[in-house]
C-alpha positions in Angstrom: 16.3 -12.9 -59.2 16.1 -10.4 -56.3 13.0 -10.6 -54.2 10.7 -7.6 -54.5 7.8 -6.5 -52.4 4.5 -6.6 -54.4 4.0 -2.9 -53.9 7.3 -2.2 -55.7 6.2 -4.0 -58.9 5.3 -1.7 -61.7 2.8 -2.2 -64.6 5.6 -3.4 -66.9 6.7 -6.1 -64.4 3.2 -7.5 -63.7 1.6 -6.9 -67.0 -1.4 -5.4 -65.2 -2.3 -1.7 -65.0 -3.5 0.0 -61.9 -7.1 -0.3 -63.2 -6.6 -4.1 -63.7 -5.5 -4.6 -60.1 -8.4 -2.5 -58.8 -10.8 -4.7 -60.8 -9.3 -7.8 -59.1 -9.8 -6.2 -55.7 -13.4 -5.2 -56.5 -14.3 -8.7 -57.6 -13.1 -10.2 -54.3 -14.9 -7.5 -52.3 -18.1 -8.0 -54.2 -18.0 -11.8 -53.4 -17.7 -11.0 -49.7 -20.2 -8.2 -49.5 -23.1 -9.5 -51.5 -24.5 -11.1 -48.4 -27.5 -13.3 -47.8 -31.0 -11.8 -47.7 -32.0 -14.0 -44.6 -35.2 -15.3 -46.3 -37.0 -17.7 -44.0 -38.1 -20.3 -46.5 -39.2 -22.8 -43.9 -41.6 -20.3 -42.3 -42.9 -19.1 -45.6 -43.6 -22.5 -47.1 -45.6 -23.4 -44.0 -48.0 -20.6 -44.8 -48.8 -22.1 -48.3 -51.9 -24.3 -48.1 -52.6 -24.0 -51.8 -50.2 -22.2 -54.2 -51.4 -19.0 -55.8 -49.2 -19.7 -58.8 -50.5 -22.1 -61.6 -48.4 -23.7 -64.3 -48.0 -21.2 -67.1 -48.2 -18.1 -64.9 -45.8 -15.4 -65.9 -44.7 -12.8 -63.5 -42.9 -9.5 -64.2 -41.1 -7.9 -61.2 -40.4 -4.2 -61.2 -40.9 -4.1 -65.0 -37.6 -6.1 -65.6 -37.3 -9.5 -64.0 -39.4 -12.4 -65.4 -40.5 -15.6 -63.7 -42.4 -18.3 -65.5 -43.9 -21.4 -63.9 -42.8 -23.8 -66.5 -40.4 -26.5 -67.7 -36.9 -25.5 -68.9 -36.7 -28.7 -70.9 -39.5 -27.5 -73.1 -38.6 -25.0 -75.8 -42.1 -23.5 -75.9 -41.9 -22.6 -72.2 -38.5 -21.0 -72.6 -39.6 -19.0 -75.6 -42.7 -17.9 -73.7 -40.4 -16.6 -71.0 -37.8 -14.9 -73.1 -40.0 -13.8 -76.0 -37.1 -14.8 -78.3 -34.8 -12.2 -76.7 -31.1 -13.1 -76.7 -29.8 -13.7 -73.3 -26.3 -12.7 -72.1 -25.6 -15.7 -69.9 -27.2 -18.7 -68.4 -26.3 -19.5 -64.8 -27.8 -22.5 -63.1 -27.4 -25.4 -60.7 -29.7 -28.2 -62.0 -31.3 -30.7 -59.7 -28.8 -33.2 -58.3 -31.4 -35.7 -57.2 -34.9 -36.1 -58.5 -36.8 -36.8 -55.4 -39.6 -34.5 -54.1 -37.9 -31.7 -52.1 -40.9 -29.7 -50.9 -43.3 -31.2 -48.5 -46.2 -29.6 -46.6 -49.9 -30.3 -46.1 -50.8 -29.2 -49.5 -48.2 -30.2 -52.0 -45.2 -32.2 -53.1 -42.5 -30.7 -55.3 -43.1 -31.6 -58.9 -40.1 -33.3 -60.5 -38.8 -33.2 -64.1 -38.4 -36.9 -64.2 -40.5 -39.5 -62.5 -38.6 -41.1 -59.5 -39.0 -44.6 -61.0 -37.0 -43.7 -64.1 -33.3 -44.5 -64.2 -30.2 -42.3 -64.4 -30.2 -42.4 -68.2 -33.2 -40.1 -68.1 -31.3 -37.6 -65.9 -28.6 -37.6 -68.6 -31.2 -36.7 -71.3 -32.7 -34.1 -69.0 -29.3 -32.4 -68.7 -28.9 -32.4 -72.5 -32.3 -31.0 -73.1 -32.1 -27.9 -70.9 -28.4 -27.3 -71.9 -29.1 -27.3 -75.6 -32.0 -24.9 -75.2 -29.8 -22.6 -73.0 -27.1 -22.6 -75.7 -29.7 -21.7 -78.3 -30.8 -18.6 -76.4 -27.7 -17.3 -74.6 -24.1 -16.4 -75.4 -22.6 -18.5 -72.6 -23.9 -21.1 -70.3 -22.6 -21.7 -66.7 -23.7 -25.1 -65.2 -22.9 -25.9 -61.6 -22.8 -29.7 -61.1 -21.4 -31.8 -58.3 -19.7 -35.2 -59.0 -21.8 -37.8 -57.1 -21.5 -41.5 -56.7 -24.2 -42.3 -59.3 -23.5 -39.6 -61.9 -19.8 -39.9 -62.9 -20.4 -41.7 -66.2 -23.3 -39.4 -67.0 -21.2 -36.3 -66.5 -18.5 -37.7 -68.8 -21.1 -38.4 -71.4 -22.6 -35.0 -70.9 -19.3 -33.3 -71.6 -18.7 -35.5 -74.6 -22.0 -34.4 -76.1 -21.0 -30.7 -75.6 -17.3 -31.1 -76.2 -17.3 -28.5 -79.0 -19.0 -26.1 -76.7 -16.8 -26.5 -73.6 -14.8 -23.3 -73.0 -13.5 -23.9 -69.5 -14.2 -25.4 -66.1 -14.3 -23.4 -62.8 -13.8 -25.3 -59.6 -15.8 -24.2 -56.7 -13.9 -25.1 -53.5 -16.0 -25.1 -50.3 -14.6 -24.2 -46.9 -15.1 -27.7 -45.5 -15.7 -31.2 -46.8 -18.6 -33.1 -45.5 -17.5 -36.6 -44.3 -18.9 -39.4 -46.4 -20.6 -42.4 -44.8 -19.2 -45.0 -47.2 -16.0 -46.8 -46.5 -12.9 -45.8 -48.7 -14.9 -43.0 -50.3 -13.3 -39.6 -50.5 -15.0 -36.6 -48.9 -16.3 -34.0 -51.4 -15.1 -30.4 -51.1 -15.5 -29.1 -54.6 -18.1 -28.8 -57.4 -17.7 -28.1 -61.1 -19.0 -25.0 -63.0 -18.9 -26.0 -66.7 -18.7 -23.0 -69.1 -20.3 -23.7 -72.5 -20.7 -21.6 -75.6 -21.5 -21.8 -79.3 -18.7 -19.3 -80.0 -15.7 -20.7 -81.8 -12.9 -19.0 -79.9 -11.1 -21.8 -78.1 -11.1 -21.1 -74.3 -11.9 -17.4 -74.5 -15.1 -16.6 -72.6 -16.7 -13.7 -74.5 -19.8 -12.6 -72.6 -19.7 -8.8 -73.2 -17.6 -8.0 -70.2 -14.0 -7.9 -71.0 -11.4 -9.1 -68.5 -7.7 -9.9 -68.4 -5.9 -11.7 -65.7 -8.6 -10.9 -63.1 -10.7 -14.1 -62.8 -9.4 -17.4 -61.6 -10.7 -20.8 -62.6 -10.7 -21.8 -58.8 -13.1 -19.9 -56.5 -13.5 -20.3 -52.8 -17.0 -19.9 -51.5 -18.5 -21.4 -48.3 -21.2 -24.0 -48.6 -24.4 -23.4 -46.7 -23.9 -25.0 -43.3 -26.6 -26.7 -41.2 -29.3 -26.5 -43.9 -32.3 -25.8 -41.7 -34.5 -25.6 -44.9 -33.6 -29.2 -46.0 -37.3 -30.1 -46.0 -37.9 -27.1 -48.4 -34.8 -27.4 -50.6 -32.1 -30.0 -50.1 -29.3 -28.4 -52.2 -29.4 -24.7 -51.5 -26.9 -22.7 -53.5 -25.0 -19.9 -51.7 -25.8 -16.5 -53.0 -22.1 -15.7 -53.2 -21.7 -18.4 -55.9 -24.3 -16.8 -58.2 -23.0 -13.3 -57.5 -19.4 -14.2 -58.4 -20.4 -15.4 -61.8 -22.9 -12.6 -62.5 -20.4 -10.0 -61.4 -17.4 -11.5 -63.2 -19.0 -12.2 -66.6 -21.8 -9.6 -67.1 -22.3 -5.9 -67.1 -25.0 -4.0 -65.3 -28.4 -4.5 -67.0 -27.3 -7.8 -68.6 -30.0 -10.5 -68.8 -29.3 -13.7 -66.9 -31.3 -16.8 -67.6 -31.9 -19.3 -64.8 -33.6 -22.6 -65.9 -34.1 -23.8 -62.3 -34.9 -20.9 -60.1 -35.6 -23.0 -57.0 -35.8 -20.5 -54.1 -34.8 -17.6 -56.4 -31.1 -17.2 -55.4 -29.9 -16.2 -58.9 -32.8 -13.7 -59.1 -31.8 -12.1 -55.7 -28.1 -11.9 -56.8 -29.1 -10.4 -60.1 -31.3 -7.7 -58.4 -28.5 -6.9 -55.9 -26.0 -6.5 -58.8 -28.3 -4.4 -61.0 -28.8 -7.2 -63.6 -32.0 -8.6 -65.0 -33.1 -12.2 -64.4 -35.4 -14.4 -66.6 -36.1 -17.5 -64.7 -38.1 -20.7 -64.9 -39.4 -22.8 -62.0 -41.6 -25.9 -62.6 -43.1 -26.0 -59.1 -46.0 -23.5 -58.2 -45.0 -23.6 -54.5 -41.5 -22.6 -55.3 -42.8 -19.8 -57.5 -44.9 -18.5 -54.6 -41.8 -18.6 -52.4 -39.7 -16.7 -55.0 -42.3 -14.0 -55.1 -42.3 -13.7 -51.3 -38.5 -13.7 -51.2 -38.4 -10.8 -53.7 -41.0 -8.9 -51.7 -39.0 -9.3 -48.5 -36.0 -7.9 -50.3 -38.1 -5.1 -51.9 -41.3 -4.4 -50.0 -42.4 -1.8 -52.5 -41.8 -4.1 -55.5 -44.2 -4.0 -58.5 -45.4 -7.5 -59.1 -47.4 -8.2 -62.2 -49.0 -11.5 -63.2 -49.6 -11.1 -66.9 -50.3 -14.5 -68.3 -51.9 -17.8 -67.3 -52.1 -20.7 -69.7 -54.4 -23.7 -69.4 
């Protein structure tokens, strides 16, 4: 076949219309331009002597986003957050390790599983939050890294949800961090498992149609030199959340985040004109999320509408 310049290829040759190609370009542009909000978590957490948030507190931000200080493995907490409203997608990166990850003079981060419990409990923890997420949302995106102590558990996790597995996205980082162990490979990628209750093979139907515009391999830099490691040890880059939100939802779609952490998914949703319903078990993290949102939107309307005992 004669070589042709890509600009010479017509719609018939490529199978894509001009609108399709424009969509591909916009997706790449959005991934680059979403940008960080430069929230200084380390400085903000140092100000918290006693958290304002209490377990059970529900916040509504600008009459749309919701944040509940609660447990995403408990259906009653999730229902309290969503009020039984159907969610468009779940996007989350569950805890990799279960140690305390916030430390200051007043508090330690509450964990979902006691540190003395074994990895089997982490396996059950994954199953609990995932099943609830599948119950309330059309499609669930779960970002998990393969670690030395979770390989078998991840295989078992996928076995449990084998009928729900639609596809796997590979997140490739710009660099691999050298491992300390001898004869151990450096890690440069993470999984994003795509799960759904819909019986449609590998088709991902989230309400936003696409054709030939989304790859199952994405390149997104990891956060280098995590200066907030004493606040959050596994920060997710905002570009990762933004890519999935932009690619698989329309504006005003509702994104459920079972583990808000420092609120990265919330910030990405706000920047992309989506709605975020999020759970965070730790009151200090909830305070930080509110402060982060206020830094982004100084005139934000913040409503605390419910406190449970």
